[in-house]
Structures are given as C-alpha cells and as structure tokens.
mmCIF entry with sequence, helices, sheets and N, C-alpha, C, O atoms, coordinates in Angstrom:
data_MODEL
# 
_entry.id   MODEL 
# 
_entity.id                         1 
_entity.type                       polymer 
_entity.pdbx_number_of_molecules   1 
# 
_entity_poly.entity_id                      1 
_entity_poly.type                           'polypeptide(L)' 
_entity_poly.nstd_linkage                   no 
_entity_poly.nstd_monomer                   no 
_entity_poly.pdbx_seq_one_letter_code       MSFFLELWEFMRERKKFWLAPIILVLFVFGGLIVLTQGSAVAPFIYTLF 
_entity_poly.pdbx_seq_one_letter_code_can   MSFFLELWEFMRERKKFWLAPIILVLFVFGGLIVLTQGSAVAPFIYTLF 
_entity_poly.pdbx_strand_id                 A 
# 
loop_
_entity_poly_seq.entity_id 
_entity_poly_seq.num 
_entity_poly_seq.mon_id 
_entity_poly_seq.hetero 
1 1  MET n 
1 2  SER n 
1 3  PHE n 
1 4  PHE n 
1 5  LEU n 
1 6  GLU n 
1 7  LEU n 
1 8  TRP n 
1 9  GLU n 
1 10 PHE n 
1 11 MET n 
1 12 ARG n 
1 13 GLU n 
1 14 ARG n 
1 15 LYS n 
1 16 LYS n 
1 17 PHE n 
1 18 TRP n 
1 19 LEU n 
1 20 ALA n 
1 21 PRO n 
1 22 ILE n 
1 23 ILE n 
1 24 LEU n 
1 25 VAL n 
1 26 LEU n 
1 27 PHE n 
1 28 VAL n 
1 29 PHE n 
1 30 GLY n 
1 31 GLY n 
1 32 LEU n 
1 33 ILE n 
1 34 VAL n 
1 35 LEU n 
1 36 THR n 
1 37 GLN n 
1 38 GLY n 
1 39 SER n 
1 40 ALA n 
1 41 VAL n 
1 42 ALA n 
1 43 PRO n 
1 44 PHE n 
1 45 ILE n 
1 46 TYR n 
1 47 THR n 
1 48 LEU n 
1 49 PHE n 
# 
_struct_asym.id          A 
_struct_asym.entity_id   1 
# 
loop_
_struct_conf.conf_type_id 
_struct_conf.id 
_struct_conf.pdbx_PDB_helix_id 
_struct_conf.beg_label_comp_id 
_struct_conf.beg_label_asym_id 
_struct_conf.beg_label_seq_id 
_struct_conf.pdbx_beg_PDB_ins_code 
_struct_conf.end_label_comp_id 
_struct_conf.end_label_asym_id 
_struct_conf.end_label_seq_id 
_struct_conf.pdbx_end_PDB_ins_code 
_struct_conf.beg_auth_comp_id 
_struct_conf.beg_auth_asym_id 
_struct_conf.beg_auth_seq_id 
_struct_conf.end_auth_comp_id 
_struct_conf.end_auth_asym_id 
_struct_conf.end_auth_seq_id 
_struct_conf.pdbx_PDB_helix_class 
_struct_conf.details 
_struct_conf.pdbx_PDB_helix_length 
HELX_P HELX_P1 AA1 SER A 2  ? ARG A 14 ? SER A 2  ARG A 14 1 ? 13 
HELX_P HELX_P2 AA2 LEU A 19 ? THR A 36 ? LEU A 19 THR A 36 1 ? 18 
HELX_P HELX_P3 AA3 ALA A 42 ? LEU A 48 ? ALA A 42 LEU A 48 1 ? 7  
# 
_struct_conf_type.id          HELX_P 
_struct_conf_type.criteria    ? 
_struct_conf_type.reference   ? 
# 
loop_
_atom_site.group_PDB 
_atom_site.id 
_atom_site.type_symbol 
_atom_site.label_atom_id 
_atom_site.label_alt_id 
_atom_site.label_comp_id 
_atom_site.label_asym_id 
_atom_site.label_entity_id 
_atom_site.label_seq_id 
_atom_site.pdbx_PDB_ins_code 
_atom_site.Cartn_x 
_atom_site.Cartn_y 
_atom_site.Cartn_z 
_atom_site.occupancy 
_atom_site.B_iso_or_equiv 
_atom_site.pdbx_formal_charge 
_atom_site.auth_seq_id 
_atom_site.auth_comp_id 
_atom_site.auth_asym_id 
_atom_site.auth_atom_id 
_atom_site.pdbx_PDB_model_num 
ATOM 1   N N  . MET A 1 1  ? 124.157 88.890 174.898 1.00 0.00 ? 1  MET A N  1 
ATOM 2   C CA . MET A 1 1  ? 123.974 87.466 175.123 1.00 0.00 ? 1  MET A CA 1 
ATOM 3   C C  . MET A 1 1  ? 122.484 87.105 175.048 1.00 0.00 ? 1  MET A C  1 
ATOM 4   O O  . MET A 1 1  ? 122.131 85.981 174.690 1.00 0.00 ? 1  MET A O  1 
ATOM 5   N N  . SER A 1 2  ? 121.637 88.041 175.378 1.00 0.00 ? 2  SER A N  1 
ATOM 6   C CA . SER A 1 2  ? 120.203 87.728 175.369 1.00 0.00 ? 2  SER A CA 1 
ATOM 7   C C  . SER A 1 2  ? 119.694 87.456 173.947 1.00 0.00 ? 2  SER A C  1 
ATOM 8   O O  . SER A 1 2  ? 118.716 86.732 173.761 1.00 0.00 ? 2  SER A O  1 
ATOM 9   N N  . PHE A 1 3  ? 120.358 88.036 172.960 1.00 0.00 ? 3  PHE A N  1 
ATOM 10  C CA . PHE A 1 3  ? 119.970 87.801 171.566 1.00 0.00 ? 3  PHE A CA 1 
ATOM 11  C C  . PHE A 1 3  ? 120.130 86.300 171.243 1.00 0.00 ? 3  PHE A C  1 
ATOM 12  O O  . PHE A 1 3  ? 119.250 85.683 170.642 1.00 0.00 ? 3  PHE A O  1 
ATOM 13  N N  . PHE A 1 4  ? 121.263 85.742 171.654 1.00 0.00 ? 4  PHE A N  1 
ATOM 14  C CA . PHE A 1 4  ? 121.516 84.352 171.366 1.00 0.00 ? 4  PHE A CA 1 
ATOM 15  C C  . PHE A 1 4  ? 120.566 83.446 172.109 1.00 0.00 ? 4  PHE A C  1 
ATOM 16  O O  . PHE A 1 4  ? 120.152 82.414 171.581 1.00 0.00 ? 4  PHE A O  1 
ATOM 17  N N  . LEU A 1 5  ? 120.211 83.816 173.335 1.00 0.00 ? 5  LEU A N  1 
ATOM 18  C CA . LEU A 1 5  ? 119.244 83.029 174.079 1.00 0.00 ? 5  LEU A CA 1 
ATOM 19  C C  . LEU A 1 5  ? 117.859 83.049 173.429 1.00 0.00 ? 5  LEU A C  1 
ATOM 20  O O  . LEU A 1 5  ? 117.176 82.030 173.336 1.00 0.00 ? 5  LEU A O  1 
ATOM 21  N N  . GLU A 1 6  ? 117.476 84.239 172.988 1.00 0.00 ? 6  GLU A N  1 
ATOM 22  C CA . GLU A 1 6  ? 116.184 84.360 172.293 1.00 0.00 ? 6  GLU A CA 1 
ATOM 23  C C  . GLU A 1 6  ? 116.189 83.573 170.993 1.00 0.00 ? 6  GLU A C  1 
ATOM 24  O O  . GLU A 1 6  ? 115.201 82.917 170.662 1.00 0.00 ? 6  GLU A O  1 
ATOM 25  N N  . LEU A 1 7  ? 117.281 83.630 170.258 1.00 0.00 ? 7  LEU A N  1 
ATOM 26  C CA . LEU A 1 7  ? 117.386 82.891 169.017 1.00 0.00 ? 7  LEU A CA 1 
ATOM 27  C C  . LEU A 1 7  ? 117.299 81.386 169.299 1.00 0.00 ? 7  LEU A C  1 
ATOM 28  O O  . LEU A 1 7  ? 116.607 80.666 168.579 1.00 0.00 ? 7  LEU A O  1 
ATOM 29  N N  . TRP A 1 8  ? 117.983 80.911 170.326 1.00 0.00 ? 8  TRP A N  1 
ATOM 30  C CA . TRP A 1 8  ? 117.921 79.483 170.674 1.00 0.00 ? 8  TRP A CA 1 
ATOM 31  C C  . TRP A 1 8  ? 116.517 79.081 171.076 1.00 0.00 ? 8  TRP A C  1 
ATOM 32  O O  . TRP A 1 8  ? 116.040 78.025 170.661 1.00 0.00 ? 8  TRP A O  1 
ATOM 33  N N  . GLU A 1 9  ? 115.840 79.900 171.879 1.00 0.00 ? 9  GLU A N  1 
ATOM 34  C CA . GLU A 1 9  ? 114.470 79.617 172.257 1.00 0.00 ? 9  GLU A CA 1 
ATOM 35  C C  . GLU A 1 9  ? 113.535 79.546 171.050 1.00 0.00 ? 9  GLU A C  1 
ATOM 36  O O  . GLU A 1 9  ? 112.658 78.685 170.983 1.00 0.00 ? 9  GLU A O  1 
ATOM 37  N N  . PHE A 1 10 ? 113.730 80.453 170.105 1.00 0.00 ? 10 PHE A N  1 
ATOM 38  C CA . PHE A 1 10 ? 112.936 80.455 168.897 1.00 0.00 ? 10 PHE A CA 1 
ATOM 39  C C  . PHE A 1 10 ? 113.124 79.161 168.102 1.00 0.00 ? 10 PHE A C  1 
ATOM 40  O O  . PHE A 1 10 ? 112.161 78.534 167.660 1.00 0.00 ? 10 PHE A O  1 
ATOM 41  N N  . MET A 1 11 ? 114.411 78.777 167.934 1.00 0.00 ? 11 MET A N  1 
ATOM 42  C CA . MET A 1 11 ? 114.688 77.549 167.165 1.00 0.00 ? 11 MET A CA 1 
ATOM 43  C C  . MET A 1 11 ? 114.186 76.321 167.879 1.00 0.00 ? 11 MET A C  1 
ATOM 44  O O  . MET A 1 11 ? 113.713 75.380 167.241 1.00 0.00 ? 11 MET A O  1 
ATOM 45  N N  . ARG A 1 12 ? 114.283 76.314 169.192 1.00 0.00 ? 12 ARG A N  1 
ATOM 46  C CA . ARG A 1 12 ? 113.852 75.139 169.931 1.00 0.00 ? 12 ARG A CA 1 
ATOM 47  C C  . ARG A 1 12 ? 112.321 75.005 169.917 1.00 0.00 ? 12 ARG A C  1 
ATOM 48  O O  . ARG A 1 12 ? 111.783 73.910 169.750 1.00 0.00 ? 12 ARG A O  1 
ATOM 49  N N  . GLU A 1 13 ? 111.636 76.137 170.095 1.00 0.00 ? 13 GLU A N  1 
ATOM 50  C CA . GLU A 1 13 ? 110.164 76.095 170.157 1.00 0.00 ? 13 GLU A CA 1 
ATOM 51  C C  . GLU A 1 13 ? 109.549 75.802 168.811 1.00 0.00 ? 13 GLU A C  1 
ATOM 52  O O  . GLU A 1 13 ? 108.564 75.069 168.728 1.00 0.00 ? 13 GLU A O  1 
ATOM 53  N N  . ARG A 1 14 ? 110.115 76.364 167.746 1.00 0.00 ? 14 ARG A N  1 
ATOM 54  C CA . ARG A 1 14 ? 109.530 76.193 166.428 1.00 0.00 ? 14 ARG A CA 1 
ATOM 55  C C  . ARG A 1 14 ? 110.164 75.041 165.629 1.00 0.00 ? 14 ARG A C  1 
ATOM 56  O O  . ARG A 1 14 ? 109.843 74.844 164.457 1.00 0.00 ? 14 ARG A O  1 
ATOM 57  N N  . LYS A 1 15 ? 111.046 74.298 166.259 1.00 0.00 ? 15 LYS A N  1 
ATOM 58  C CA . LYS A 1 15 ? 111.724 73.130 165.635 1.00 0.00 ? 15 LYS A CA 1 
ATOM 59  C C  . LYS A 1 15 ? 112.447 73.532 164.348 1.00 0.00 ? 15 LYS A C  1 
ATOM 60  O O  . LYS A 1 15 ? 112.332 72.863 163.321 1.00 0.00 ? 15 LYS A O  1 
ATOM 61  N N  . LYS A 1 16 ? 113.178 74.612 164.422 1.00 0.00 ? 16 LYS A N  1 
ATOM 62  C CA . LYS A 1 16 ? 113.936 75.106 163.273 1.00 0.00 ? 16 LYS A CA 1 
ATOM 63  C C  . LYS A 1 16 ? 115.430 74.955 163.530 1.00 0.00 ? 16 LYS A C  1 
ATOM 64  O O  . LYS A 1 16 ? 116.192 75.917 163.426 1.00 0.00 ? 16 LYS A O  1 
ATOM 65  N N  . PHE A 1 17 ? 115.832 73.745 163.864 1.00 0.00 ? 17 PHE A N  1 
ATOM 66  C CA . PHE A 1 17 ? 117.238 73.493 164.158 1.00 0.00 ? 17 PHE A CA 1 
ATOM 67  C C  . PHE A 1 17 ? 118.113 73.551 162.925 1.00 0.00 ? 17 PHE A C  1 
ATOM 68  O O  . PHE A 1 17 ? 119.336 73.636 163.046 1.00 0.00 ? 17 PHE A O  1 
ATOM 69  N N  . TRP A 1 18 ? 117.524 73.509 161.739 1.00 0.00 ? 18 TRP A N  1 
ATOM 70  C CA . TRP A 1 18 ? 118.295 73.602 160.514 1.00 0.00 ? 18 TRP A CA 1 
ATOM 71  C C  . TRP A 1 18 ? 118.890 75.008 160.337 1.00 0.00 ? 18 TRP A C  1 
ATOM 72  O O  . TRP A 1 18 ? 119.767 75.198 159.495 1.00 0.00 ? 18 TRP A O  1 
ATOM 73  N N  . LEU A 1 19 ? 118.431 75.980 161.108 1.00 0.00 ? 19 LEU A N  1 
ATOM 74  C CA . LEU A 1 19 ? 118.983 77.328 161.025 1.00 0.00 ? 19 LEU A CA 1 
ATOM 75  C C  . LEU A 1 19 ? 120.338 77.412 161.722 1.00 0.00 ? 19 LEU A C  1 
ATOM 76  O O  . LEU A 1 19 ? 121.139 78.285 161.388 1.00 0.00 ? 19 LEU A O  1 
ATOM 77  N N  . ALA A 1 20 ? 120.614 76.537 162.670 1.00 0.00 ? 20 ALA A N  1 
ATOM 78  C CA . ALA A 1 20 ? 121.845 76.631 163.458 1.00 0.00 ? 20 ALA A CA 1 
ATOM 79  C C  . ALA A 1 20 ? 123.103 76.546 162.580 1.00 0.00 ? 20 ALA A C  1 
ATOM 80  O O  . ALA A 1 20 ? 123.981 77.394 162.733 1.00 0.00 ? 20 ALA A O  1 
ATOM 81  N N  . PRO A 1 21 ? 123.237 75.573 161.672 1.00 0.00 ? 21 PRO A N  1 
ATOM 82  C CA . PRO A 1 21 ? 124.459 75.545 160.854 1.00 0.00 ? 21 PRO A CA 1 
ATOM 83  C C  . PRO A 1 21 ? 124.588 76.758 159.945 1.00 0.00 ? 21 PRO A C  1 
ATOM 84  O O  . PRO A 1 21 ? 125.704 77.208 159.686 1.00 0.00 ? 21 PRO A O  1 
ATOM 85  N N  . ILE A 1 22 ? 123.498 77.292 159.462 1.00 0.00 ? 22 ILE A N  1 
ATOM 86  C CA . ILE A 1 22 ? 123.534 78.473 158.591 1.00 0.00 ? 22 ILE A CA 1 
ATOM 87  C C  . ILE A 1 22 ? 124.072 79.662 159.392 1.00 0.00 ? 22 ILE A C  1 
ATOM 88  O O  . ILE A 1 22 ? 124.943 80.392 158.919 1.00 0.00 ? 22 ILE A O  1 
ATOM 89  N N  . ILE A 1 23 ? 123.560 79.847 160.581 1.00 0.00 ? 23 ILE A N  1 
ATOM 90  C CA . ILE A 1 23 ? 123.982 80.966 161.427 1.00 0.00 ? 23 ILE A CA 1 
ATOM 91  C C  . ILE A 1 23 ? 125.453 80.805 161.820 1.00 0.00 ? 23 ILE A C  1 
ATOM 92  O O  . ILE A 1 23 ? 126.209 81.777 161.845 1.00 0.00 ? 23 ILE A O  1 
ATOM 93  N N  . LEU A 1 24 ? 125.841 79.581 162.123 1.00 0.00 ? 24 LEU A N  1 
ATOM 94  C CA . LEU A 1 24 ? 127.221 79.321 162.507 1.00 0.00 ? 24 LEU A CA 1 
ATOM 95  C C  . LEU A 1 24 ? 128.179 79.659 161.358 1.00 0.00 ? 24 LEU A C  1 
ATOM 96  O O  . LEU A 1 24 ? 129.214 80.290 161.575 1.00 0.00 ? 24 LEU A O  1 
ATOM 97  N N  . VAL A 1 25 ? 127.841 79.248 160.166 1.00 0.00 ? 25 VAL A N  1 
ATOM 98  C CA . VAL A 1 25 ? 128.702 79.549 158.995 1.00 0.00 ? 25 VAL A CA 1 
ATOM 99  C C  . VAL A 1 25 ? 128.774 81.055 158.753 1.00 0.00 ? 25 VAL A C  1 
ATOM 100 O O  . VAL A 1 25 ? 129.841 81.575 158.427 1.00 0.00 ? 25 VAL A O  1 
ATOM 101 N N  . LEU A 1 26 ? 127.648 81.763 158.908 1.00 0.00 ? 26 LEU A N  1 
ATOM 102 C CA . LEU A 1 26 ? 127.656 83.220 158.743 1.00 0.00 ? 26 LEU A CA 1 
ATOM 103 C C  . LEU A 1 26 ? 128.574 83.875 159.740 1.00 0.00 ? 26 LEU A C  1 
ATOM 104 O O  . LEU A 1 26 ? 129.311 84.795 159.385 1.00 0.00 ? 26 LEU A O  1 
ATOM 105 N N  . PHE A 1 27 ? 128.552 83.414 161.014 1.00 0.00 ? 27 PHE A N  1 
ATOM 106 C CA . PHE A 1 27 ? 129.418 83.985 162.026 1.00 0.00 ? 27 PHE A CA 1 
ATOM 107 C C  . PHE A 1 27 ? 130.888 83.684 161.740 1.00 0.00 ? 27 PHE A C  1 
ATOM 108 O O  . PHE A 1 27 ? 131.747 84.542 161.944 1.00 0.00 ? 27 PHE A O  1 
ATOM 109 N N  . VAL A 1 28 ? 131.180 82.481 161.273 1.00 0.00 ? 28 VAL A N  1 
ATOM 110 C CA . VAL A 1 28 ? 132.553 82.134 160.938 1.00 0.00 ? 28 VAL A CA 1 
ATOM 111 C C  . VAL A 1 28 ? 133.075 82.993 159.806 1.00 0.00 ? 28 VAL A C  1 
ATOM 112 O O  . VAL A 1 28 ? 134.178 83.531 159.897 1.00 0.00 ? 28 VAL A O  1 
ATOM 113 N N  . PHE A 1 29 ? 132.289 83.133 158.723 1.00 0.00 ? 29 PHE A N  1 
ATOM 114 C CA . PHE A 1 29 ? 132.727 83.965 157.612 1.00 0.00 ? 29 PHE A CA 1 
ATOM 115 C C  . PHE A 1 29 ? 132.854 85.429 158.011 1.00 0.00 ? 29 PHE A C  1 
ATOM 116 O O  . PHE A 1 29 ? 133.778 86.115 157.574 1.00 0.00 ? 29 PHE A O  1 
ATOM 117 N N  . GLY A 1 30 ? 131.936 85.907 158.834 1.00 0.00 ? 30 GLY A N  1 
ATOM 118 C CA . GLY A 1 30 ? 132.043 87.299 159.326 1.00 0.00 ? 30 GLY A CA 1 
ATOM 119 C C  . GLY A 1 30 ? 133.273 87.514 160.158 1.00 0.00 ? 30 GLY A C  1 
ATOM 120 O O  . GLY A 1 30 ? 133.953 88.528 160.003 1.00 0.00 ? 30 GLY A O  1 
ATOM 121 N N  . GLY A 1 31 ? 133.583 86.576 161.047 1.00 0.00 ? 31 GLY A N  1 
ATOM 122 C CA . GLY A 1 31 ? 134.794 86.685 161.834 1.00 0.00 ? 31 GLY A CA 1 
ATOM 123 C C  . GLY A 1 31 ? 136.049 86.601 160.997 1.00 0.00 ? 31 GLY A C  1 
ATOM 124 O O  . GLY A 1 31 ? 137.037 87.286 161.263 1.00 0.00 ? 31 GLY A O  1 
ATOM 125 N N  . LEU A 1 32 ? 136.003 85.758 159.985 1.00 0.00 ? 32 LEU A N  1 
ATOM 126 C CA . LEU A 1 32 ? 137.155 85.620 159.080 1.00 0.00 ? 32 LEU A CA 1 
ATOM 127 C C  . LEU A 1 32 ? 137.405 86.910 158.324 1.00 0.00 ? 32 LEU A C  1 
ATOM 128 O O  . LEU A 1 32 ? 138.556 87.312 158.151 1.00 0.00 ? 32 LEU A O  1 
ATOM 129 N N  . ILE A 1 33 ? 136.358 87.555 157.876 1.00 0.00 ? 33 ILE A N  1 
ATOM 130 C CA . ILE A 1 33 ? 136.502 88.805 157.168 1.00 0.00 ? 33 ILE A CA 1 
ATOM 131 C C  . ILE A 1 33 ? 137.025 89.920 158.078 1.00 0.00 ? 33 ILE A C  1 
ATOM 132 O O  . ILE A 1 33 ? 137.873 90.715 157.671 1.00 0.00 ? 33 ILE A O  1 
ATOM 133 N N  . VAL A 1 34 ? 136.521 89.971 159.298 1.00 0.00 ? 34 VAL A N  1 
ATOM 134 C CA . VAL A 1 34 ? 136.961 90.998 160.250 1.00 0.00 ? 34 VAL A CA 1 
ATOM 135 C C  . VAL A 1 34 ? 138.434 90.793 160.619 1.00 0.00 ? 34 VAL A C  1 
ATOM 136 O O  . VAL A 1 34 ? 139.205 91.751 160.689 1.00 0.00 ? 34 VAL A O  1 
ATOM 137 N N  . LEU A 1 35 ? 138.811 89.536 160.854 1.00 0.00 ? 35 LEU A N  1 
ATOM 138 C CA . LEU A 1 35 ? 140.196 89.248 161.280 1.00 0.00 ? 35 LEU A CA 1 
ATOM 139 C C  . LEU A 1 35 ? 141.222 89.416 160.158 1.00 0.00 ? 35 LEU A C  1 
ATOM 140 O O  . LEU A 1 35 ? 142.388 89.701 160.430 1.00 0.00 ? 35 LEU A O  1 
ATOM 141 N N  . THR A 1 36 ? 140.807 89.245 158.905 1.00 0.00 ? 36 THR A N  1 
ATOM 142 C CA . THR A 1 36 ? 141.782 89.337 157.829 1.00 0.00 ? 36 THR A CA 1 
ATOM 143 C C  . THR A 1 36 ? 141.855 90.691 157.162 1.00 0.00 ? 36 THR A C  1 
ATOM 144 O O  . THR A 1 36 ? 142.630 90.863 156.221 1.00 0.00 ? 36 THR A O  1 
ATOM 145 N N  . GLN A 1 37 ? 141.085 91.647 157.607 1.00 0.00 ? 37 GLN A N  1 
ATOM 146 C CA . GLN A 1 37 ? 141.148 92.991 157.029 1.00 0.00 ? 37 GLN A CA 1 
ATOM 147 C C  . GLN A 1 37 ? 142.520 93.586 157.370 1.00 0.00 ? 37 GLN A C  1 
ATOM 148 O O  . GLN A 1 37 ? 142.920 93.646 158.533 1.00 0.00 ? 37 GLN A O  1 
ATOM 149 N N  . GLY A 1 38 ? 143.205 94.009 156.352 1.00 0.00 ? 38 GLY A N  1 
ATOM 150 C CA . GLY A 1 38 ? 144.479 94.679 156.572 1.00 0.00 ? 38 GLY A CA 1 
ATOM 151 C C  . GLY A 1 38 ? 145.622 93.739 156.875 1.00 0.00 ? 38 GLY A C  1 
ATOM 152 O O  . GLY A 1 38 ? 146.682 94.189 157.310 1.00 0.00 ? 38 GLY A O  1 
ATOM 153 N N  . SER A 1 39 ? 145.443 92.463 156.662 1.00 0.00 ? 39 SER A N  1 
ATOM 154 C CA . SER A 1 39 ? 146.551 91.547 156.958 1.00 0.00 ? 39 SER A CA 1 
ATOM 155 C C  . SER A 1 39 ? 147.100 90.984 155.640 1.00 0.00 ? 39 SER A C  1 
ATOM 156 O O  . SER A 1 39 ? 146.541 91.216 154.568 1.00 0.00 ? 39 SER A O  1 
ATOM 157 N N  . ALA A 1 40 ? 148.184 90.256 155.743 1.00 0.00 ? 40 ALA A N  1 
ATOM 158 C CA . ALA A 1 40 ? 148.794 89.674 154.569 1.00 0.00 ? 40 ALA A CA 1 
ATOM 159 C C  . ALA A 1 40 ? 148.055 88.469 154.039 1.00 0.00 ? 40 ALA A C  1 
ATOM 160 O O  . ALA A 1 40 ? 148.323 87.997 152.934 1.00 0.00 ? 40 ALA A O  1 
ATOM 161 N N  . VAL A 1 41 ? 147.108 87.963 154.844 1.00 0.00 ? 41 VAL A N  1 
ATOM 162 C CA . VAL A 1 41 ? 146.356 86.776 154.450 1.00 0.00 ? 41 VAL A CA 1 
ATOM 163 C C  . VAL A 1 41 ? 145.145 87.143 153.573 1.00 0.00 ? 41 VAL A C  1 
ATOM 164 O O  . VAL A 1 41 ? 144.593 86.282 152.887 1.00 0.00 ? 41 VAL A O  1 
ATOM 165 N N  . ALA A 1 42 ? 144.746 88.382 153.599 1.00 0.00 ? 42 ALA A N  1 
ATOM 166 C CA . ALA A 1 42 ? 143.531 88.814 152.913 1.00 0.00 ? 42 ALA A CA 1 
ATOM 167 C C  . ALA A 1 42 ? 143.501 88.425 151.424 1.00 0.00 ? 42 ALA A C  1 
ATOM 168 O O  . ALA A 1 42 ? 142.461 87.940 150.978 1.00 0.00 ? 42 ALA A O  1 
ATOM 169 N N  . PRO A 1 43 ? 144.560 88.600 150.627 1.00 0.00 ? 43 PRO A N  1 
ATOM 170 C CA . PRO A 1 43 ? 144.466 88.225 149.217 1.00 0.00 ? 43 PRO A CA 1 
ATOM 171 C C  . PRO A 1 43 ? 144.194 86.734 149.015 1.00 0.00 ? 43 PRO A C  1 
ATOM 172 O O  . PRO A 1 43 ? 143.537 86.344 148.050 1.00 0.00 ? 43 PRO A O  1 
ATOM 173 N N  . PHE A 1 44 ? 144.697 85.911 149.922 1.00 0.00 ? 44 PHE A N  1 
ATOM 174 C CA . PHE A 1 44 ? 144.470 84.459 149.781 1.00 0.00 ? 44 PHE A CA 1 
ATOM 175 C C  . PHE A 1 44 ? 143.047 84.093 150.158 1.00 0.00 ? 44 PHE A C  1 
ATOM 176 O O  . PHE A 1 44 ? 142.494 83.154 149.585 1.00 0.00 ? 44 PHE A O  1 
ATOM 177 N N  . ILE A 1 45 ? 142.436 84.794 151.094 1.00 0.00 ? 45 ILE A N  1 
ATOM 178 C CA . ILE A 1 45 ? 141.055 84.534 151.478 1.00 0.00 ? 45 ILE A CA 1 
ATOM 179 C C  . ILE A 1 45 ? 140.139 84.927 150.313 1.00 0.00 ? 45 ILE A C  1 
ATOM 180 O O  . ILE A 1 45 ? 139.186 84.208 150.012 1.00 0.00 ? 45 ILE A O  1 
ATOM 181 N N  . TYR A 1 46 ? 140.413 86.043 149.665 1.00 0.00 ? 46 TYR A N  1 
ATOM 182 C CA . TYR A 1 46 ? 139.521 86.532 148.598 1.00 0.00 ? 46 TYR A CA 1 
ATOM 183 C C  . TYR A 1 46 ? 139.596 85.613 147.375 1.00 0.00 ? 46 TYR A C  1 
ATOM 184 O O  . TYR A 1 46 ? 138.650 85.576 146.589 1.00 0.00 ? 46 TYR A O  1 
ATOM 185 N N  . THR A 1 47 ? 140.672 84.888 147.197 1.00 0.00 ? 47 THR A N  1 
ATOM 186 C CA . THR A 1 47 ? 140.742 83.997 146.058 1.00 0.00 ? 47 THR A CA 1 
ATOM 187 C C  . THR A 1 47 ? 139.845 82.779 146.240 1.00 0.00 ? 47 THR A C  1 
ATOM 188 O O  . THR A 1 47 ? 139.508 82.112 145.261 1.00 0.00 ? 47 THR A O  1 
ATOM 189 N N  . LEU A 1 48 ? 139.456 82.479 147.468 1.00 0.00 ? 48 LEU A N  1 
ATOM 190 C CA . LEU A 1 48 ? 138.573 81.351 147.714 1.00 0.00 ? 48 LEU A CA 1 
ATOM 191 C C  . LEU A 1 48 ? 137.174 81.636 147.147 1.00 0.00 ? 48 LEU A C  1 
ATOM 192 O O  . LEU A 1 48 ? 136.451 80.706 146.790 1.00 0.00 ? 48 LEU A O  1 
ATOM 193 N N  . PHE A 1 49 ? 136.798 82.894 147.066 1.00 0.00 ? 49 PHE A N  1 
ATOM 194 C CA . PHE A 1 49 ? 135.462 83.237 146.623 1.00 0.00 ? 49 PHE A CA 1 
ATOM 195 C C  . PHE A 1 49 ? 135.512 83.693 145.195 1.00 0.00 ? 49 PHE A C  1 
ATOM 196 O O  . PHE A 1 49 ? 134.479 84.034 144.619 1.00 0.00 ? 49 PHE A O  1 
# 
C-alpha cells in the first residue's frame, strides 16, 4: 500500500495528474489478463487486440 501512497504523493507534488488514467488503464488490463487466463473468455479478449 505504501507504493500507491508514494505514487500519489509524487503525482500531487509534481502536478502529474495525467499519469493517473494511464496507470488505471494498465491495472485494468493487467487484471483482465490475469483473470482470463485459462478461462473460456480468453479467446474473445484476445480478439479485441
């Protein structure tokens, strides 16, 4: 949890709030890949890319 707090402090102090949506999308795609490994949904996810 301290990593996220440090990241938030960095973005707040340096006024780099534009990084937040990029990081959020990366986490969503990472979670999607982890959750769909070995499932029946995986072929449909890969066709999106």
